[in-house]
PASEBA-1860 file (N, C-alpha, C; in nm, 3 decimals):
! residues 191
1> XXXXXXXX> 1.866/-2.258/0.804/1.998/-2.183/0.825/1.945/-2.066/0.916 ~ 1.813/-2.028/0.990/1.797/-1.950/1.027/1.769/-1.939/1.200 ~ 1.806/-1.884/1.279/1.800/-1.871/1.381/1.653/-1.906/1.446 ~ 1.641/-1.959/1.554/1.471/-1.939/1.615/1.469/-1.832/1.679 ~ 1.366/-1.742/1.655/1.369/-1.615/1.722/1.241/-1.582/1.796 ~ 1.217/-1.558/1.911/1.128/-1.524/1.974/1.071/-1.371/1.922 ~ 0.926/-1.316/1.857/0.902/-1.245/1.776/0.797/-1.138/1.884 ~ 0.762/-1.035/1.842/0.634/-0.971/1.882/0.553/-1.004/1.835
9> XXXXXXXX> 0.411/-1.040/1.875/0.306/-1.089/1.797/0.273/-0.959/1.726 ~ 0.192/-0.993/1.651/0.172/-0.912/1.494/0.116/-0.922/1.414 ~ 0.000/-0.870/1.333/-0.098/-0.888/1.258/-0.017/-0.888/1.126 ~ -0.038/-0.963/1.010/0.015/-0.888/0.903/-0.092/-0.866/0.789 ~ -0.061/-0.773/0.700/-0.138/-0.743/0.614/-0.149/-0.822/0.472 ~ -0.236/-0.883/0.467/-0.252/-0.956/0.354/-0.336/-0.945/0.225 ~ -0.297/-0.894/0.079/-0.407/-0.820/0.012/-0.450/-0.992/-0.083 ~ -0.526/-0.920/-0.170/-0.604/-1.001/-0.247/-0.525/-0.999/-0.369
17> XXXXXXXX> -0.407/-1.033/-0.400/-0.316/-1.046/-0.507/-0.375/-0.974/-0.666 ~ -0.483/-1.070/-0.666/-0.521/-1.070/-0.815/-0.596/-0.925/-0.843 ~ -0.687/-0.908/-0.737/-0.784/-0.789/-0.693/-0.707/-0.647/-0.733 ~ -0.611/-0.639/-0.667/-0.526/-0.552/-0.693/-0.406/-0.541/-0.800 ~ -0.392/-0.629/-0.865/-0.345/-0.588/-1.017/-0.424/-0.549/-1.103 ~ -0.564/-0.618/-1.092/-0.691/-0.578/-1.175/-0.715/-0.388/-1.161 ~ -0.711/-0.379/-0.983/-0.729/-0.221/-0.996/-0.639/-0.129/-1.026 ~ -0.492/-0.190/-1.007/-0.421/-0.087/-1.086/-0.405/-0.110/-1.250
25> XXXXXXXX> -0.456/-0.212/-1.281/-0.467/-0.187/-1.449/-0.573/-0.091/-1.453 ~ -0.669/-0.114/-1.379/-0.776/0.003/-1.428/-0.747/0.165/-1.410 ~ -0.659/0.180/-1.312/-0.621/0.300/-1.271/-0.518/0.356/-1.367 ~ -0.381/0.271/-1.412/-0.307/0.330/-1.510/-0.306/0.280/-1.635 ~ -0.376/0.164/-1.667/-0.358/0.106/-1.817/-0.301/-0.005/-1.806 ~ -0.335/-0.074/-1.945/-0.302/-0.199/-1.973/-0.138/-0.238/-1.884 ~ -0.191/-0.354/-1.828/-0.033/-0.433/-1.797/-0.011/-0.555/-1.900 ~ 0.145/-0.598/-1.933/0.129/-0.703/-1.979/0.125/-0.796/-1.894
33> XXXXXXXX> 0.153/-0.923/-1.927/0.138/-1.074/-1.853/0.293/-1.067/-1.739 ~ 0.400/-1.015/-1.836/0.539/-0.998/-1.775/0.473/-0.938/-1.625 ~ 0.422/-0.822/-1.635/0.458/-0.700/-1.548/0.345/-0.785/-1.490 ~ 0.229/-0.814/-1.465/0.134/-0.920/-1.393/0.204/-1.001/-1.277 ~ 0.318/-1.067/-1.389/0.369/-1.199/-1.283/0.443/-1.136/-1.222 ~ 0.545/-1.034/-1.271/0.604/-0.954/-1.173/0.597/-0.915/-1.056 ~ 0.434/-0.847/-1.033/0.405/-0.781/-0.921/0.289/-0.855/-0.854 ~ 0.249/-0.997/-0.918/0.184/-1.089/-0.813/0.239/-1.213/-0.762
41> XXXXXXXX> 0.375/-1.237/-0.809/0.416/-1.365/-0.807/0.403/-1.375/-0.635 ~ 0.423/-1.527/-0.582/0.444/-1.522/-0.449/0.566/-1.633/-0.436 ~ 0.658/-1.667/-0.550/0.779/-1.702/-0.562/0.865/-1.608/-0.606 ~ 1.002/-1.675/-0.625/1.115/-1.610/-0.638/1.096/-1.522/-0.795 ~ 1.116/-1.385/-0.801/1.148/-1.313/-0.850/1.309/-1.313/-0.938 ~ 1.394/-1.348/-0.875/1.506/-1.362/-0.945/1.495/-1.498/-1.037 ~ 1.437/-1.605/-1.013/1.401/-1.689/-1.128/1.310/-1.629/-1.250 ~ 1.243/-1.587/-1.198/1.117/-1.525/-1.312/1.234/-1.432/-1.419
49> XXXXXXXX> 1.293/-1.359/-1.357/1.398/-1.265/-1.420/1.495/-1.368/-1.527 ~ 1.560/-1.448/-1.428/1.630/-1.536/-1.535/1.558/-1.615/-1.623 ~ 1.448/-1.640/-1.599/1.344/-1.697/-1.736/1.339/-1.599/-1.863 ~ 1.297/-1.446/-1.811/1.291/-1.355/-1.910/1.367/-1.301/-1.951 ~ 1.478/-1.285/-1.910/1.615/-1.233/-1.986/1.726/-1.288/-1.963 ~ 1.757/-1.414/-1.885/1.894/-1.502/-1.912/1.917/-1.461/-1.727 ~ 2.029/-1.518/-1.723/2.076/-1.505/-1.591/2.089/-1.361/-1.532 ~ 2.057/-1.333/-1.399/2.022/-1.187/-1.384/2.157/-1.202/-1.250
57> XXXXXXXX> 2.241/-1.058/-1.288/2.285/-1.008/-1.141/2.251/-0.926/-1.047 ~ 2.298/-0.885/-0.983/2.280/-0.811/-0.884/2.418/-0.686/-0.815 ~ 2.349/-0.584/-0.853/2.470/-0.469/-0.811/2.407/-0.423/-0.684 ~ 2.457/-0.432/-0.568/2.442/-0.367/-0.422/2.480/-0.204/-0.446 ~ 2.373/-0.119/-0.427/2.370/0.001/-0.403/2.426/0.074/-0.239 ~ 2.355/0.016/-0.187/2.403/0.017/-0.059/2.324/-0.058/0.036 ~ 2.419/-0.108/0.141/2.442/-0.215/0.235/2.508/-0.189/0.413 ~ 2.373/-0.140/0.488/2.436/-0.090/0.607/2.347/-0.167/0.739
65> XXXXXXXX> 2.410/-0.172/0.832/2.324/-0.191/0.937/2.198/-0.062/1.008 ~ 2.143/-0.082/1.071/2.070/0.024/1.079/1.984/0.006/1.225 ~ 1.923/0.087/1.311/1.845/0.044/1.411/1.728/0.032/1.336 ~ 1.614/-0.006/1.405/1.493/-0.024/1.323/1.380/0.061/1.406 ~ 1.286/0.125/1.288/1.211/0.286/1.356/1.111/0.216/1.372 ~ 1.028/0.292/1.444/0.890/0.252/1.473/0.791/0.127/1.394 ~ 0.837/0.210/1.269/0.730/0.158/1.148/0.816/0.051/1.112 ~ 0.958/0.017/1.077/1.016/-0.095/1.037/0.997/-0.248/1.154
73> XXXXXXXX> 1.008/-0.170/1.279/0.986/-0.282/1.360/0.859/-0.333/1.391 ~ 0.785/-0.306/1.344/0.622/-0.347/1.369/0.585/-0.405/1.238 ~ 0.632/-0.376/1.111/0.653/-0.477/1.009/0.700/-0.589/0.975 ~ 0.884/-0.579/1.066/0.947/-0.709/1.049/0.926/-0.785/1.211 ~ 0.813/-0.761/1.294/0.784/-0.790/1.446/0.898/-0.819/1.512 ~ 0.968/-0.696/1.513/1.076/-0.682/1.628/1.055/-0.583/1.727 ~ 1.158/-0.581/1.819/1.138/-0.430/1.875/1.190/-0.328/1.812 ~ 1.157/-0.213/1.860/1.217/-0.073/1.822/1.326/-0.061/1.884
81> XXXXXXXX> 1.487/-0.023/1.749/1.585/-0.046/1.787/1.673/-0.156/1.776 ~ 1.599/-0.274/1.746/1.664/-0.386/1.694/1.728/-0.354/1.573 ~ 1.868/-0.432/1.572/1.955/-0.417/1.419/1.877/-0.461/1.295 ~ 1.879/-0.405/1.211/1.829/-0.466/1.062/1.987/-0.437/0.956 ~ 1.972/-0.496/0.867/2.003/-0.490/0.744/1.952/-0.434/0.673 ~ 1.955/-0.295/0.628/1.933/-0.236/0.513/2.000/-0.285/0.366 ~ 1.926/-0.285/0.246/2.014/-0.326/0.147/1.911/-0.292/0.049 ~ 2.021/-0.218/-0.020/1.980/-0.146/-0.198/2.044/-0.160/-0.298
89> XXXXXXXX> 1.956/-0.261/-0.403/1.997/-0.341/-0.493/1.948/-0.305/-0.625 ~ 2.027/-0.313/-0.704/1.961/-0.326/-0.887/1.967/-0.430/-0.927 ~ 1.862/-0.513/-0.968/1.851/-0.694/-1.033/1.833/-0.642/-1.229 ~ 2.001/-0.669/-1.272/2.016/-0.644/-1.430/2.031/-0.767/-1.467 ~ 1.998/-0.753/-1.597/2.058/-0.850/-1.727/2.198/-0.821/-1.755 ~ 2.235/-0.747/-1.779/2.369/-0.629/-1.800/2.360/-0.504/-1.785 ~ 2.468/-0.486/-1.705/2.492/-0.325/-1.640/2.421/-0.257/-1.713 ~ 2.358/-0.226/-1.796/2.349/-0.098/-1.872/2.172/-0.125/-1.872
97> XXXXXXXX> 2.128/-0.270/-1.836/2.005/-0.290/-1.835/1.938/-0.331/-1.718 ~ 1.914/-0.210/-1.611/1.861/-0.250/-1.551/1.718/-0.290/-1.541 ~ 1.664/-0.363/-1.410/1.567/-0.442/-1.477/1.473/-0.416/-1.322 ~ 1.487/-0.432/-1.234/1.418/-0.436/-1.100/1.512/-0.339/-0.992 ~ 1.465/-0.249/-0.912/1.521/-0.177/-0.815/1.438/-0.253/-0.693 ~ 1.545/-0.314/-0.600/1.494/-0.365/-0.483/1.570/-0.324/-0.330 ~ 1.452/-0.288/-0.244/1.525/-0.226/-0.101/1.467/-0.379/-0.005 ~ 1.577/-0.438/0.118/1.515/-0.528/0.157/1.523/-0.472/0.278
105> XXXXXXXX> 1.489/-0.532/0.380/1.468/-0.528/0.547/1.512/-0.647/0.578 ~ 1.592/-0.666/0.710/1.624/-0.785/0.737/1.690/-0.778/0.899 ~ 1.607/-0.866/1.015/1.643/-0.873/1.142/1.755/-0.900/1.137 ~ 1.865/-0.889/1.170/1.972/-0.940/1.201/1.986/-1.072/1.299 ~ 1.894/-1.040/1.402/1.877/-1.145/1.503/1.820/-1.244/1.467 ~ 1.739/-1.289/1.340/1.695/-1.348/1.279/1.778/-1.460/1.247 ~ 1.895/-1.423/1.181/1.939/-1.515/1.091/2.071/-1.580/1.131 ~ 2.111/-1.696/1.099/2.227/-1.719/1.196/2.353/-1.669/1.075
113> XXXXXXXX> 2.491/-1.740/1.120/2.601/-1.709/1.072/2.598/-1.682/0.908 ~ 2.583/-1.836/0.902/2.650/-1.887/0.731/2.540/-1.736/0.648 ~ 2.409/-1.789/0.681/2.321/-1.706/0.597/2.308/-1.566/0.604 ~ 2.364/-1.526/0.720/2.442/-1.334/0.739/2.530/-1.297/0.667 ~ 2.616/-1.424/0.662/2.735/-1.388/0.559/2.723/-1.362/0.438 ~ 2.628/-1.469/0.367/2.617/-1.431/0.208/2.516/-1.318/0.193 ~ 2.404/-1.285/0.302/2.339/-1.155/0.287/2.452/-1.054/0.279 ~ 2.534/-1.047/0.363/2.648/-0.936/0.405/2.737/-0.950/0.254
121> XXXXXXXX> 2.738/-1.049/0.193/2.845/-1.069/0.048/2.768/-0.960/-0.053 ~ 2.651/-0.918/-0.053/2.630/-0.766/-0.083/2.541/-0.857/-0.261 ~ 2.640/-0.886/-0.316/2.580/-0.922/-0.487/2.524/-1.053/-0.495 ~ 2.428/-1.115/-0.382/2.367/-1.269/-0.403/2.214/-1.206/-0.401 ~ 2.133/-1.236/-0.476/2.025/-1.219/-0.478/1.940/-1.329/-0.357 ~ 1.852/-1.240/-0.283/1.784/-1.302/-0.152/1.768/-1.466/-0.193 ~ 1.707/-1.427/-0.318/1.640/-1.596/-0.331/1.727/-1.700/-0.363 ~ 1.815/-1.675/-0.374/1.958/-1.752/-0.463/1.994/-1.827/-0.312
129> XXXXXXXX> 2.012/-1.697/-0.209/2.059/-1.726/-0.101/1.947/-1.841/0.004 ~ 1.818/-1.814/-0.005/1.701/-1.877/0.057/1.728/-2.050/-0.010 ~ 1.776/-2.073/-0.169/1.771/-2.193/-0.197/1.891/-2.238/-0.171 ~ 1.981/-2.179/-0.137/2.120/-2.228/-0.115/2.123/-2.290/0.020 ~ 2.058/-2.255/0.115/2.050/-2.299/0.249/1.901/-2.396/0.273 ~ 1.796/-2.401/0.173/1.705/-2.486/0.176/1.599/-2.419/0.264 ~ 1.580/-2.323/0.268/1.516/-2.272/0.331/1.388/-2.266/0.300 ~ 1.274/-2.340/0.355/1.117/-2.366/0.305/1.065/-2.209/0.335
137> XXXXXXXX> 1.037/-2.102/0.261/0.947/-2.010/0.305/0.835/-1.947/0.217 ~ 0.773/-1.864/0.264/0.664/-1.857/0.123/0.653/-1.644/0.142 ~ 0.632/-1.609/0.026/0.616/-1.481/0.016/0.479/-1.430/0.040 ~ 0.452/-1.320/0.139/0.336/-1.266/0.140/0.295/-1.091/0.082 ~ 0.267/-1.088/-0.023/0.209/-0.967/-0.117/0.170/-0.881/0.017 ~ 0.202/-0.750/0.003/0.102/-0.640/0.132/0.053/-0.555/0.073 ~ 0.138/-0.500/-0.090/0.118/-0.391/-0.120/0.171/-0.408/-0.272 ~ 0.057/-0.383/-0.361/0.089/-0.369/-0.514/0.047/-0.195/-0.565
145> XXXXXXXX> 0.133/-0.142/-0.654/0.027/-0.020/-0.685/0.174/0.044/-0.807 ~ 0.164/0.179/-0.802/0.246/0.281/-0.895/0.268/0.385/-0.816 ~ 0.402/0.447/-0.859/0.425/0.566/-0.812/0.493/0.641/-0.894 ~ 0.511/0.801/-0.862/0.598/0.864/-0.954/0.717/0.823/-0.912 ~ 0.826/0.811/-1.008/1.007/0.794/-0.966/1.038/0.939/-0.876 ~ 1.153/0.893/-0.789/1.193/0.993/-0.712/1.341/0.997/-0.833 ~ 1.401/1.049/-0.811/1.539/1.112/-0.875/1.628/1.008/-0.905 ~ 1.629/0.944/-0.778/1.726/0.744/-0.787/1.703/0.696/-0.892
153> XXXXXXXX> 1.562/0.648/-0.860/1.508/0.579/-0.984/1.515/0.651/-1.151 ~ 1.535/0.758/-1.150/1.489/0.820/-1.308/1.648/0.819/-1.319 ~ 1.769/0.828/-1.232/1.855/0.814/-1.268/1.937/0.672/-1.328 ~ 1.851/0.558/-1.230/1.909/0.414/-1.241/1.864/0.368/-1.377 ~ 1.693/0.403/-1.403/1.653/0.381/-1.507/1.621/0.427/-1.618 ~ 1.699/0.557/-1.617/1.678/0.675/-1.739/1.551/0.700/-1.791 ~ 1.450/0.707/-1.718/1.319/0.689/-1.752/1.250/0.776/-1.651 ~ 1.153/0.894/-1.698/1.071/0.942/-1.618/0.940/0.876/-1.600
161> XXXXXXXX> 0.938/0.747/-1.651/0.800/0.650/-1.669/0.711/0.633/-1.505 ~ 0.645/0.615/-1.489/0.578/0.559/-1.361/0.626/0.469/-1.322 ~ 0.613/0.442/-1.190/0.718/0.316/-1.155/0.606/0.232/-1.099 ~ 0.597/0.094/-1.148/0.528/-0.017/-1.045/0.590/-0.060/-0.959 ~ 0.554/-0.074/-0.835/0.592/-0.128/-0.702/0.511/-0.247/-0.634 ~ 0.591/-0.314/-0.552/0.528/-0.383/-0.432/0.619/-0.439/-0.354 ~ 0.524/-0.467/-0.228/0.577/-0.499/-0.134/0.547/-0.631/-0.098 ~ 0.627/-0.705/-0.009/0.623/-0.830/0.042/0.715/-0.864/0.130
169> XXXXXXXX> 0.660/-0.976/0.215/0.761/-1.034/0.308/0.753/-1.199/0.294 ~ 0.900/-1.219/0.334/0.913/-1.352/0.317/0.935/-1.415/0.463 ~ 0.832/-1.508/0.414/0.768/-1.605/0.555/0.838/-1.712/0.609 ~ 0.906/-1.698/0.750/1.014/-1.845/0.785/0.929/-1.881/0.878 ~ 0.855/-2.002/0.913/0.814/-2.058/1.028/0.707/-1.938/1.085 ~ 0.629/-1.858/1.025/0.569/-1.769/1.071/0.578/-1.671/1.124 ~ 0.710/-1.626/1.091/0.763/-1.526/1.129/0.805/-1.449/1.030 ~ 0.802/-1.282/1.009/0.868/-1.206/0.922/1.040/-1.224/0.897
177> XXXXXXXX> 1.083/-1.260/0.807/1.213/-1.296/0.790/1.280/-1.187/0.744 ~ 1.232/-1.127/0.600/1.276/-1.047/0.548/1.150/-0.941/0.468 ~ 1.140/-0.794/0.475/1.088/-0.723/0.385/1.132/-0.681/0.289 ~ 1.052/-0.670/0.208/1.118/-0.635/0.044/1.033/-0.546/-0.026 ~ 1.086/-0.448/-0.111/1.013/-0.352/-0.212/1.088/-0.357/-0.328 ~ 0.975/-0.412/-0.433/1.052/-0.416/-0.595/0.984/-0.305/-0.631 ~ 1.069/-0.246/-0.724/1.015/-0.128/-0.831/1.055/-0.126/-0.941 ~ 0.968/-0.135/-1.056/1.039/-0.119/-1.221/0.985/-0.020/-1.262
185> XXXXXXX> 0.995/0.027/-1.392/0.953/0.120/-1.496/0.819/0.066/-1.542 ~ 0.703/0.126/-1.536/0.560/0.107/-1.615/0.642/0.103/-1.764 ~ 0.721/0.142/-1.866/0.758/0.118/-1.965/0.830/-0.032/-2.003 ~ 0.864/-0.057/-1.887/0.981/-0.217/-1.892/0.880/-0.302/-1.880 ~ 0.939/-0.414/-1.926/0.849/-0.574/-1.970/0.718/-0.567/-1.996 ~ 0.678/-0.454/-2.140/0.573/-0.442/-2.217/0.567/-0.586/-2.285 ~ 0.458/-0.623/-2.349/0.475/-0.723/-2.416/0.509/-0.713/-2.600
END
């Protein structure tokens, strides 16, 4: 259910995921198996969280249309100024138990109306939307790391803990369909 779209030629940066996870562990200390899986997976994080915690809900913090800037246009393989959907969500098991903060950028012109409608309905995980429309896609992890939390993340997770983060692209028909950044506290998902 995704529109055919002529993209700008681009080179995507793909990393060796296990190498980056091992480097991160050397830098910050032990990572649990669950943390490693969440950072390294090329599958649906929603499904992994469903298995680890039970059914996951999504609470949308922000969703708006924006014009792509030079950086996001390059990342998404679109022209600068094209319309993207900017979405910030919290994936949680319960309202009082936030698990992952995620930001996604989606070029609107790459979506058909049904997919776009579900994306704009806000509180549906992207993984579930892809599954609903039987979109055969893959995920290419482009960054794994750790960063200090900003004020928003401190408030959401109620911690000053270092944040584990990854960015990845959802690839459909060899083009970037969606760019996603996921973040969660280092002190979460410990064994």
